[in-house]
C-alpha positions as CSV (number, residue, x, y, z in Angstrom):
1,Q,-7.2,-19.0,-18.7
2,V,-8.1,-15.3,-17.4
3,Q,-5.8,-13.9,-14.4
4,L,-6.0,-11.0,-13.1
5,V,-3.0,-9.4,-10.6
6,E,-3.4,-6.3,-7.9
7,S,-0.5,-4.4,-6.7
8,G,0.0,-1.5,-4.9
9,G,-1.4,-1.8,-1.4
10,G,0.3,-1.1,1.8
11,L,0.2,0.7,4.9
12,V,0.0,4.6,4.8
13,Q,-0.7,7.3,7.0
14,P,-4.2,9.1,7.2
15,G,-4.5,11.7,4.6
16,E,-1.6,10.3,2.2
17,S,-2.2,8.5,-1.2
18,L,-1.8,5.4,-2.7
19,R,-2.2,3.9,-6.1
20,L,-3.5,0.5,-7.4
21,S,-3.3,-1.3,-9.9
22,C,-4.8,-4.4,-11.7
23,V,-3.5,-6.3,-15.2
24,A,-5.5,-8.6,-16.7
25,S,-4.2,-11.4,-18.8
26,G,-4.7,-14.8,-20.5
27,S,-6.9,-15.6,-23.1
28,I,-8.8,-11.9,-23.3
29,L,-11.3,-11.4,-26.5
30,S,-12.5,-8.4,-24.8
31,I,-12.8,-6.5,-21.3
32,N,-16.2,-5.0,-20.5
33,A,-16.6,-3.6,-17.1
34,M,-13.0,-3.6,-14.9
35,G,-13.6,-2.4,-11.0
36,W,-12.5,-2.4,-7.8
37,Y,-14.3,-4.1,-4.6
38,R,-12.9,-3.9,-0.8
39,Q,-13.9,-6.1,2.1
40,A,-12.8,-5.2,6.1
41,P,-12.9,-7.9,8.7
42,G,-16.4,-9.1,9.7
43,N,-17.7,-6.8,6.8
44,E,-19.0,-8.1,3.6
45,R,-17.4,-7.1,0.0
46,E,-18.2,-3.8,-1.2
47,L,-17.8,-1.9,-4.3
48,V,-15.5,0.6,-4.5
49,A,-15.3,2.2,-8.1
50,R,-16.5,0.7,-11.3
51,I,-15.6,2.2,-14.9
52,S,-16.8,0.9,-18.2
53,L,-17.7,2.0,-21.6
54,V,-21.0,3.6,-20.5
55,G,-19.0,5.5,-17.6
56,T,-17.9,5.4,-13.8
57,N,-19.5,4.9,-10.5
58,Y,-18.4,5.1,-7.2
59,A,-19.5,4.4,-3.6
60,D,-20.4,7.2,-1.6
61,S,-17.5,6.7,0.9
62,V,-14.9,7.6,-1.5
63,K,-16.6,10.1,-4.1
64,G,-13.9,13.0,-4.3
65,R,-11.4,11.2,-3.0
66,F,-10.5,8.2,-5.4
67,T,-10.4,7.9,-9.2
68,I,-10.4,4.8,-11.3
69,S,-9.0,4.7,-14.6
70,R,-8.0,2.1,-17.3
71,D,-5.4,1.7,-19.8
72,Y,-7.0,-0.2,-22.6
73,A,-4.5,-1.3,-24.3
74,K,-2.7,-2.6,-21.2
75,N,-5.8,-4.4,-19.5
76,T,-5.2,-2.2,-17.0
77,V,-7.0,-0.8,-14.9
78,Y,-6.3,1.9,-11.7
79,L,-7.6,3.0,-8.6
80,Q,-6.0,6.7,-7.3
81,M,-6.7,7.1,-3.5
82,T,-6.3,10.5,-2.1
83,S,-6.8,11.4,1.7
84,L,-7.0,8.3,2.7
85,K,-9.2,7.4,6.2
86,P,-8.3,4.6,8.7
87,E,-11.8,3.4,7.5
88,D,-10.6,2.7,3.8
89,T,-8.6,0.0,5.3
90,A,-9.5,-3.4,3.5
91,V,-8.8,-6.1,1.3
92,Y,-9.3,-4.6,-2.2
93,Y,-10.0,-6.6,-4.7
94,C,-9.9,-6.1,-8.9
95,S,-12.8,-7.3,-10.6
96,A,-13.2,-7.5,-14.2
97,N,-16.5,-8.7,-16.8
98,I,-14.1,-10.8,-19.8
99,R,-15.0,-12.2,-22.6
100,S,-12.6,-15.4,-23.1
101,D,-13.2,-17.8,-25.9
102,S,-16.6,-18.5,-26.4
103,R,-17.8,-17.0,-22.9
104,T,-17.9,-13.8,-21.0
105,N,-17.4,-14.3,-16.8
106,D,-16.6,-12.4,-14.2
107,Y,-13.0,-12.8,-13.3
108,W,-11.4,-11.5,-9.5
109,G,-8.0,-11.1,-8.4
110,Q,-6.6,-12.5,-5.5
111,G,-7.0,-9.1,-3.2
112,T,-3.7,-6.6,-1.8
113,Q,-4.0,-5.4,1.4
114,V,-4.1,-1.3,2.1
115,T,-4.0,-0.4,5.6
116,V,-4.4,3.5,6.9
117,S,-3.1,3.9,10.4
118,S,-1.0,6.6,12.4
């Protein structure tokens, strides 16, 4: 059983910063890529940032403002968000490609709400 748990969401004003965290736990043999997605009301879920052994990639809308990082020892991925805008408002989901027992699957967290409003 593998579980992803996000934390760090909340309500902030435009221009402020927020850091999201996601911890993977359970029967984990190895973790490949980890990433953050978001979904705003009425929109499809979209990739925000992703990190793997190859490198990182970001959605154009967050380049220069968001930074993804990973603590391999703690099975944790972070998303540092700066200069937040109202259009960043969404539920943010953590995702990870994890090898558990004899299978490799994509796992998702339950989501954390980020609201940017004055």
